[in-house]
Residue, then its C-alpha position, 0 to 999 in steps of 0.5 A: x491484481x489491478x482493480x477491475x473497476x478501473x476505467x478500461x482506458x486506464x487498465x489497458x494503457x501501457x503507460x499506466x501499467x508501467x507506472x503500476x509496475x513501478x509502484x508494485x516493484x517499490x512495495x517491498x522497500x516501502x514495507x521494509x521502511x515501514x517496518x523499520x519506522x515501526x521498530x524505531x517508534x518513529x510514529x510521525x514518519x510512519x503516519x506520513x508513509x501510510x498516508x502516502x501509501x493509501x493514496x497511491x494504492x488507491x490511484x493505482x487500483x489496489x483498494x484492499x491495500x488502501x484499506x489496510x494503509x488507511x487502518x494503520x494510518x488511523x490508528x497512528x493518528x489516535x496513538x494506538x500502536x499495539x496492533x500495528x505489528x500484526x497489521x503491518x504483517x498482514x499488509x506484507x502478506x497481502x502485498x506478496x500476492x499482488x501482481x500486475x496484469x491487464x487481464x486481472 
């Protein structure tokens, strides 16, 4: 669901909604890539991916996804990787619930 706090002109803008739909449609691939990077212990690439995801998610109106990506990003920057598999699974479950709708 798009963040209801978005300005009405964005939430009702067909071009913006099209961008949001594209973002949401790419989430499974993004999360698949994150899982592969985690499995391969490619911490720098995973850190960059989470950095990008947290910014994009916020810009497209998904503050919870931003929060989750920020948490993973922060742990990666501190080299604390033990909780990452569970956090990535939580993110995947959350993303399965995301829908794009102007009505919310």
